[in-house]
C-alpha angles and dihedrals in degrees: 000000000000106000095193088072089059097054093266100113094127092050088053092047092050091050090048092051092048090049089054090058130084113236124210121195113220119196134182123184106168116257090349113065138002135178113181141157120250090190142343141121106258115212098186139001134203126189109220100176142331088285104033139058134168121219124192131214128201117239111281094024115133121218142168121225117196117194128183137162133189143182133202090291094056140263111353102173133027127172140161124197123188113196145155122239110246131229117245109283095013117130114255145171117250119236130181115267091008117108123232089350132249147236101287116224100163137011118176129172130190126057098254091056095039087054092053091052091049088051090049089053091049089052092050091052090047088055085058095253124133106229089220087069100045118124110266088226089066093058090049089050091052090049093049095046096047090047087054092051092250132123114252123240115254121257107234135194087251092055089048093053090051090050092050090049091050092045092052092058099040115100 
């Protein structure tokens, strides 16, 4: 049924806009489970319960989702994914708690490597760069270096300026 013929055009537009967004489910169960955003420009937020909320990102937005779980013996799983929200119909990777999924730039598991990524993010911010604006190639570099057991190179303000110039001339 076409709702716009029944005076619900704005409801249809709102639903269409919501369908174009990438949704990320954030969960927090004290001392047991946590999904949180390290960075990302949230376009909308919905509270589902006292432990769960869903945030939405517009297409092309980059964000970092950190997930960990623990039991009485300590942390048993840590992971960070850095991805870009996709446009409707665009191919994408699936990721738990991310609907429909995203363009995956980095996916690291294990607390020692997750900690290195978090330190790299802190260094990027210390250089005066918003992680949302970092070159996707840098996140791929960090992923590849950590996967090979190597430390990633830092992302400097100079590298960021070069990325912005390249981005400005790309179609």
